[in-house]
C-alpha positions in Angstrom: 88.1 21.4 74.4 87.9 24.0 71.9 90.4 23.0 69.2 88.7 19.3 69.7 85.0 21.3 68.9 86.3 22.5 65.6 87.7 19.9 64.6 84.5 17.8 65.2 82.7 20.5 63.5 84.6 21.0 60.4 85.0 17.5 60.0 81.2 17.5 60.3 81.0 20.2 57.4 82.9 18.4 55.2 80.8 15.0 54.9 77.8 17.0 54.3 77.7 17.8 50.4 74.8 20.3 49.3 72.5 18.5 46.7 72.1 20.3 43.3 69.3 19.5 41.1 69.9 19.5 37.6 67.3 21.9 36.4 68.8 22.7 33.0 69.0 18.9 32.3 65.9 17.4 33.5 64.0 21.0 31.6 65.8 19.8 28.4 64.7 15.6 28.9 61.3 16.6 29.5 61.0 19.0 26.5 62.5 16.1 24.3 60.6 13.0 26.0 57.0 14.9 25.5 56.1 13.8 22.1 57.7 10.5 22.4 54.6 10.4 25.5 51.8 12.1 23.2 53.1 9.4 20.6 52.5 6.7 22.7 49.2 7.6 23.5 47.9 7.7 20.1 49.2 4.2 19.5 47.7 2.9 22.5 44.4 4.7 21.5 44.7 3.1 18.1 45.5 -0.3 19.3 42.9 -0.4 21.8 40.4 0.7 19.0 41.7 -2.1 17.0 41.3 -4.6 19.6 37.9 -3.7 20.4 36.9 -3.8 17.1 38.6 -7.7 16.8 36.7 -8.7 19.5 33.5 -7.8 18.8 33.7 -9.0 14.8 34.9 -12.3 16.3 32.2 -12.4 18.9 29.5 -11.6 16.0 31.8 -14.4 13.9 31.5 -17.2 16.8 27.5 -16.3 17.3 26.2 -16.7 14.0 28.8 -18.8 12.1 30.4 -21.1 14.4 28.1 -21.8 17.3 25.2 -23.5 15.5 27.4 -25.7 14.0 28.8 -26.5 17.8 25.9 -26.5 20.0 23.1 -26.8 17.8 21.4 -23.7 17.8 20.0 -21.4 15.0 20.1 -17.5 14.1 17.5 -15.5 12.4 17.0 -11.5 12.0 13.4 -10.3 12.4 12.4 -8.1 10.0 9.1 -7.0 11.1 7.8 -5.6 14.1 4.9 -8.2 14.9 6.4 -9.4 17.5 7.0 -6.1 19.4 7.7 -5.3 22.1 9.3 -8.6 23.2 11.2 -8.2 19.9 12.0 -5.7 17.7 13.1 -5.5 14.1 16.3 -6.0 13.1 17.1 -8.0 16.8 18.6 -12.0 16.2 16.5 -14.5 18.0 18.5 -18.0 18.6 16.5 -21.0 18.3 17.1 -24.7 20.2 15.2 -27.7 19.1 12.7 -28.7 21.7 10.7 -32.1 21.5 6.8 -31.4 19.3 5.7 -33.4 22.0 6.3 -30.6 24.4 4.9 -27.7 22.8 2.7 -25.7 24.2 0.6 -22.3 24.0 2.3 -19.6 24.9 5.8 -20.6 23.4 8.1 -18.5 20.9 9.0 -20.7 17.5 10.6 -20.1 14.2 8.7 -22.1 11.6 8.0 -22.3 7.9 4.8 -21.3 7.4 2.9 -23.7 5.1 1.6 -21.3 2.3 2.6 -18.7 0.4 6.6 -18.2 0.1 7.0 -20.9 3.1 9.4 -18.1 5.2 10.3 -19.0 8.2 8.1 -16.7 10.5 8.8 -16.5 14.2 5.1 -16.1 16.3 3.8 -17.5 19.7 1.7 -20.4 19.7 -2.0 -19.5 20.8 -3.5 -23.0 19.7 -2.0 -26.7 19.8 -4.0 -30.0 18.7 -2.6 -33.6 18.3 -4.7 -35.1 15.4 -6.1 -38.8 15.2 -3.2 -39.6 13.3 -0.9 -38.5 15.8 0.3 -35.5 14.1 0.6 -32.2 15.9 -0.8 -28.8 14.2 -0.3 -25.7 15.7 -1.7 -21.9 15.4 0.1 -18.7 16.1 -0.1 -15.4 16.6 2.5 -12.1 16.8 2.6 -10.3 19.9 1.6 -6.8 17.7 -1.1 -8.6 15.6 -4.3 -8.1 16.4 -5.7 -11.9 14.9 -4.1 -15.4 14.4 -2.1 -16.0 11.6 -4.6 -17.4 8.6 -3.1 -20.9 8.3 -2.9 -24.2 10.3 0.8 -25.6 10.5 1.7 -29.1 11.0 4.7 -30.2 12.6 7.4 -31.8 10.3 9.6 -33.8 12.7 10.3 -34.9 16.1 11.0 -31.2 17.1 10.4 -27.6 16.7 12.6 -24.5 16.6 11.7 -22.4 20.2 13.4 -18.7 20.4 15.9 -19.0 23.3 17.3 -15.5 23.8 16.9 -12.4 21.8 20.0 -10.2 21.1 19.1 -6.8 20.4 20.1 -4.8 16.8 22.8 -7.2 16.0 21.1 -8.4 13.1 20.5 -4.6 11.7 24.4 -4.3 12.8 25.4 -7.1 10.8 22.6 -6.5 7.6 24.6 -2.7 7.6 28.2 -4.5 7.6 27.3 -6.6 4.7 26.3 -2.9 2.9 28.9 -2.6 -0.1 29.7 1.1 0.5 30.2 0.0 4.3 32.6 -2.5 3.4 34.3 -0.6 1.5 34.8 2.2 4.5 35.6 -0.5 6.4 38.5 -1.4 4.3 39.6 2.1 4.1 39.4 2.7 8.1 41.7 -0.3 8.5 44.0 0.4 6.4 44.0 4.0 7.4 44.5 2.7 10.8 47.3 0.9 10.1 49.3 3.2 8.2 49.1 5.7 11.1 50.7 2.4 13.8 53.1 2.1 11.3 54.1 5.6 11.3 53.2 6.6 15.1 56.4 3.1 15.4 58.5 5.2 13.4 57.9 8.6 15.0 58.2 6.7 18.2 61.7 6.4 18.4 63.1 8.4 20.9 65.4 11.5 19.7 68.8 11.7 20.5 69.8 14.6 23.1 73.5 16.7 22.0 75.5 16.5 24.9 76.7 19.7 23.9 73.3 21.6 24.8 73.3 20.4 27.9 75.1 22.8 30.4 76.3 20.5 33.2 76.1 21.8 36.4 79.1 22.5 38.6 79.7 20.4 41.7 80.7 22.5 44.6 83.5 20.9 46.7 82.6 20.8 50.9 83.4 24.4 52.3 84.8 24.4 55.8 
C-alpha cells in the first residue's frame, strides 16, 4: 500500500507544473507600448475634433445653401434688437411661404419695406386690412419697439414669408467665419491638424523590441 501510494503521489507532482510569469518581458513590452498608446489617443482626439468640425460645417451648409432650394424656405440673419427677446441680433430666422389671405395679426413675417432702401424687415403684424380692389395691406411693429413702423405695406403676390423657427446665434457664427482673418486662421489650423495627423501616423508605427534585451525565463522541470 505504501509503495503504490508513493507512485501515485509522484505522478501527481509531475503533472502539476508551476506557472511562471515572465515579469521582465511584460515590463519591457508595457514600456515599449506606452508611447504607442499615447500617440493613438492623440490621433483619436484629432480625428474626433475634425469629424465634429466637418459635421458642423456640413449642417450649416445644408441649412443655408441647400435646404432653401430643396424645401422652399428662406434664411435671414437678424441684425438689430427690434424683436428682442424672441429674436436676438445674430439669430437666423427661417421663413416659409404662407397664403396672403391667411395673414393675421400676431404673425411674424419677413418682407421688403415700401420706403427708404426697401430692406428686408422681420417684424410682427399688428394690423391687416383688405382694400376695395382686393389688395391686402398691413402694418408691423418690432416687439422691442414702442411704436408701429411708420409705413403701410401692401402684399405683392399671393404669399408672404412667415417666420417658422429661429436658430440662435447662427448668423453671428456665419459672419465671423466670413471674416478674412478668421478664414486664414481656419486654413492654418486645418493645415496644422493635417500635419499633426500625418506625424502621429508616422510615429504610430510600433517599435521593435530587441530580443537580445529580453531575458527569457528558465522553465523549471517537475520536482519529485
